[in-house]
N, C-alpha and C positions, 0 to 999 in steps of 0.2 A: 504494500500500500504506500502511496506517495506520502511523504512527510513534509511538514512546513514548520519553520521556526517563526514564532510570533513575537515581535519586538515592540514594546511600548515606547514610542518616540517621545512622548510627553514626559514620562517618568522613567528615565533611562537607568535608574538605580534598581529596577526590577529584574528578576531572572527571566530570560526569554523562555517561552513555553515551546517545547518540542511536541507537535501535535500531528496525529494521523489526519490526512485530508480526506474527508468523507462526503462524497457527492451522491452516491447511489441511494435509492429508496431503502434497500435492504440494510445498507450500512447505517443509514440514519435511523431507521426503525430500531435496530439493535442498539446503536449507540454504545454506551458503557454498561449496559445491563449485565448483571451477574458478575461484574468485576468486584473484587473484595478490597482492592486498594489501587492507588495511583502513586507512582514515584514522584518526587518533587520535580516540578518542571515538565511533567507529562500531561498531555491533554488530547482532546479530539476536537477537530474543527469541522462542524457541519456546514455544508455549502449549499445555499439555495440558488435558484435561477435569477431571482430578482429580490430587491428589498420588499419585505412583506412582514406584517405582524403575525398573521396566521401561519404562514409557511415556516416561520422561524420559531414557532412555539415548540415546546418540548414536554415530554412526560417523564415522570420519575418512577413509574411502575416497575417492579422487579429490580429496583436499584438497592444495592447493599451498602452504599455510601452516599453521603451528601456531596454536593458539587458546588463549586463556584461557576456560575454561568455568566458569560460576558457576550452581549449582543453587539455586533459591529456592522455598520452599513457599508454600502458599495463605495463610499468615499473613504473607507478605512478609519471611521470615527466610531468610538464606543457610544452607543445610544442607550444602553441600559445594562444593568447587572443585578444579580440576585444570588443569595445563598439558597440553592435548591435542595430541599429536604427529601430524603428517600421516601418513596411510596406516595408522594403527592401527585395528584392526577395530572395537573398541567401548569405550566408557566408560559405566559405570553409577554413579549417585550412591550414596553410603553410606546416605543416608536419602531417603525419598520426597519428590519435588518436583513442582510444577505448572509452573514456569517454568524454562527453560534459557537463560541468557544466553551467547551466543558473541561474543567480542570479541577485540581485539588482546592479545597476550601482555603488553604493558606494563601492562595493567590488572589482572593477576592479584593483585598485591600490594595493590590498592585495596579488596579484599573479603576478609573473614574469616568463618569459620563463626560464626553467631550475630548477624551484622550485620543490621540492619533496613533495608529499602529502600522507596522510594516510586516509583510509576509515574505520570508526568504525560503525558497525551495531548498530542501536538503536531501541527501541520499540516505537510503535505508541502510543501517548497519554501520 
């Protein structure tokens, strides 16, 4: 699976997130379900076709861990963030987003609404 490094350009003191790039329906439906943990700096980037509130919504069913969820629009600006609790039915961003970053809860404070980010493609392994 393609990997991407997510760098917060606004808050450069943060650790970049190494995320799996997830575009397919099946990849997005599964997300991080059944994962028992995430390494520090690990995540999943769900990629939509366009900025949308509904398409960028997530569920937390069958999740065994809480997540920091960061919504990013097509201009690569953070538009919303939340501490997503396991087994909660759904989370919908306040504004339309194209990208949904799911990562460990320790990274929630690393991103704020309005922050600019950059995606760098990385190789697997």
